[in-house]
N, C-alpha and C positions, 0 to 999 in steps of 0.2 A: 768927675768921679776925682774919688780922693788915690792920695800919690805913696807911694809904698809904705814909707816913711809913716805917716799917719797910719795907716792899716793897721803897721804891725805896733805904732801906739796904741790903739784902739781896739786893737785883739793879739796881745802878745804872745803868745801862746802855739807855737806853731805844730804840724801832723806831718809826721815825716810820708813820704812820697807822695802831696798831697796840696792843693793850695787849699782847703779846706784852714780858716784858721779859731780860735778860741779863746775865751773868756771866760771869767767867775761874772755871772750876771746877778747887775745890783736893783733890777724892776725899775731904773731911772732911765726915764724916754720912751721913745714908742715901740718901741718893738714888740714884746709883751703883748701890752694893748691890740700890737697887730696881726699876733699871729692867730695860722688859721689852719687846721693839719686836714683840712679836705670835709667831708662829705663820712657819713658812718657813722656809728655811735660809736663806738673805742677812736675814735678820729675828734669828736667832737668830745671828747673825756681830756683827751688833752688839752687840744684846744683850753675847756672851760681850766684846767688846772694850771693852764703857763698865764692865762688874763688875771685870773683869782690872786696867783703874788701871795698867794701863801706862804710861798717858801721863802721872801726877803727875810733876810737875817733870822733865816732857821738855825738853830744850836745847832742841827745833826745833819741836815742834807744843804748834801754841794750846788748848788743850780750853776751848770755850765751851757755857756749861750757861743755855736759855731758862724760862721761867715763866710762869707766868698764875694771876695774883693770888696770888703766893707757892709756887704750886705750881711743883716740877719739872715739865716736858714734854717736854720732849727735850734730847742733845748733838751737839754736829756739833765734829771734830776736822779743825784749819786746817792746813795747811804750805806757805810761802812759798819760792818757788824757780821760775829758772830755767825758761821752757820754749820751744820753737820757734813762730815766732810770725812772720804772722797761724796757719801750718799745721804741720803737722810735717813736711813736704817744703822745708819753712825755711829754709836759711842763717842767718836772724838769732835769732834768742832776743828776748824778755822777759818781766820777772819778772809771775806769773799765784800766784793766790792756792788752793792747792791744796786740795779738799775732798774728804778724805782716809774720814773715815765720817760720816756726820750721820742722826740716826732719832730718830723721834717714839714717846712712850711708848702702848702700845697703844688702853691710856685715853683717850691723847689725840686717837689718828688721829681725821680728818673732822670737828675740832669745829672753830668757828667761832671766829676771829679777834672777839671782840665791838665792838672798835674801827676794825677792817680796812672797805675802802671795799669796792664791792657786789663778784661776781662777774665779770657786767657789766654793763652798763647797763640798770637797770629791772627785776634782778634784786638780790628780798629779801634774799639771800643774803652770808651775806661770805665774803670769803675765808681758809680755814683757816688753821689756825694754820702746819701745814707750809710754806703760800706767803708769813707773817710774817718766819718763821725762816730762811728763804732771805733774807729781804728784809734782816735782821739781819746776818747774814754778809755779803752786800754794805755795807753801812752801815759794819760793822769795819772792812772791804777797804780801799776808799775812803777812811779814818782813815790806814789807814800811812804813813807817812812814804818805803817804798822804793813805791811808789806804783805797783801790780799795777795790768795793763791789762785785768783778766777774773779769771775763776772756769776754774778746771777741775778735771773730774772724768773717773773712771772708771767703767762699770756691768756687768754680768751680761746678754748678750745677751740671756739669756732670760725678764730680770726686764720685764717689759715692759710692767708698770705702773707702775715706776720714771723709764723711759724714759722715755714717754707724759708722768710729773709733770714731769720736767727740759725736754723743746720744750715742754709748756705753759708753765713758768715762762722759757721763755726760751735754756736752755739747747740746742746748735745742736750735730750731730754734724760731725766730723772729718771725712771721708768722704775723704782722705788717705792714713787708716790702716783705716779699714776692720775686719771684726770680727774676723779676728786679726794687730792689734799687738801685739807686742812688747813694748813696753810694761806695768809692773803697777804698782801703785797703793802708795804708800810708806804702809804697816800695818807691826801687831805682827804678830810672827814665832807667835803666840798664833791670831789668827785668818786661816782660810781661804783665802789669796791667789786670785784665780783666775788660769787660766793665759790665754797667748798666745788660744786659741781659744777661752778663754772673757770676754775680757771689750772694748767696745766705751770707746772714748772720744769723750767730750761737750764742746765748749769753748766758753762764751761768745765771740766773733769776729767781727769786720766792726765798722768806723768808728762807729760810736755806740756799740754796747753796750760798746766799749771806753774812747772817751772817755766813759764814762760814771760807770767805777772808777776816770780818773786826777784 
């Protein structure tokens, strides 16, 4: 088992109230090649994207790798850019942190973060690593000098499990887009991007959530 100092050197960024840590991924080592998001074609898309490593040294994409006790558990790929704000029908724009792709390795899916808060008051179970990973994404985004007002992502309409998860952690649908949004998520050509009829946009909106990232 790796010592605490070695873990902090390899994974320099902590997440508040969590054991999970993160670093900017460089594509070295075998963590990307060994990553497996599990079965299901949307999970296979994530696996393919991580393993392809087209994100290495990309001028726009920020690749974050998350770890627990020195083991790689997941990846998130972020792009900072302007979006219509507070919703897609607005004429004004604000800077958002776009979550291009994010996933947890299948062997850690459903795993509790041992240092995380309970899932609910009185619940002995801790928040899962997927929840604390997104908290890490939020904390990273809050620290950006560009001061993004929130997080933004798109998800397949048939991926109900993912939609339920994103709603649970605070994402809200942009009803002005609906399920036939013409927007597509920024992604590698190796990843099968959803057509306009297959994607649904979710965004963190509202003054409280926007100010939280300010």
